[in-house]
C-alpha positions in Angstrom: -48.1 106.3 145.1 -51.1 106.4 142.9 -50.5 110.1 142.3 -47.1 109.2 140.8 -48.7 106.7 138.6 -51.2 109.2 137.4 -48.5 111.8 136.7 -46.5 109.2 134.8 -49.5 108.2 132.8 -50.4 111.8 132.1 -46.8 112.5 131.0 -46.8 109.4 128.8 -50.0 110.6 127.1 -48.6 114.1 126.7 -45.4 112.7 125.0 -47.6 110.5 122.7 -49.6 113.6 121.8 -46.4 115.5 121.1 -45.1 112.7 118.9 -48.3 112.5 117.0 -48.2 116.3 116.5 -44.6 116.2 115.3 -45.5 113.4 112.9 -48.3 115.6 111.4 -45.8 118.5 111.1 -43.3 116.2 109.4 -46.0 115.2 106.9 -46.9 118.8 106.2 -43.3 119.8 105.7 -42.8 116.8 103.3 -45.9 117.9 101.4 -44.7 121.5 101.2 -41.2 120.3 100.0 -42.8 118.2 97.3 -45.0 121.1 96.1 -42.0 123.4 96.0 -40.1 120.8 93.8 -43.1 120.6 91.5 -43.2 124.4 91.3 -39.5 124.6 90.6 -39.9 122.0 87.8 -42.8 123.9 86.3 -40.8 127.1 86.4 -38.0 125.5 84.6 -40.3 124.2 81.9 -41.9 127.6 81.5 -38.4 129.2 81.3 -37.4 126.7 78.6 -40.6 127.3 76.7 -40.0 131.1 76.8 -36.5 130.6 75.6 -37.8 128.5 72.7 -40.4 131.1 71.8 -37.7 133.8 71.9 -35.5 131.8 69.6 -38.4 131.2 67.2 -39.2 134.9 67.3 -35.7 135.8 66.4 -35.6 133.3 63.6 -38.9 134.7 62.2 -37.5 138.2 62.5 -34.4 137.2 60.6 -36.4 135.4 57.9 -38.7 138.5 57.6 -35.6 140.7 57.2 -34.2 138.4 54.5 -37.6 138.3 52.7 -37.7 142.1 52.8 -34.2 142.3 51.4 -35.1 139.8 48.6 -38.3 141.7 47.8 -36.3 144.9 47.5 -33.8 143.2 45.2 -36.6 141.7 43.2 -38.2 145.2 42.8 -34.8 146.6 41.6 -34.5 143.8 39.1 -38.0 144.4 37.9 -37.3 148.1 37.4 -34.1 147.3 35.6 -35.9 144.8 33.4 -38.6 147.3 32.6 -35.9 149.8 31.7 -34.3 147.3 29.3 -37.6 146.3 27.8 -38.6 149.9 27.2 -35.7 150.3 24.8 -37.2 147.7 22.4 -39.8 148.9 20.0 -42.3 146.7 18.3 
């Protein structure tokens, strides 16, 4: 009879050990899931920042093109003005 009690006690201790281990695994999985969510959030923020930088770059590029066009037009106007002024004699 005492052998049966010992086996039952041993089985109970083994089950407790298994439950403790599964609790640790559950905690680790929960930590991993939280870390994955944080990484996903950070990735979304990075993607948003890159999109914003790209948009800003496109706007700067467009403004530079418009400035170059305005400078070209200003140069043409200056040449035309010089041509008109050269007709006058003092």
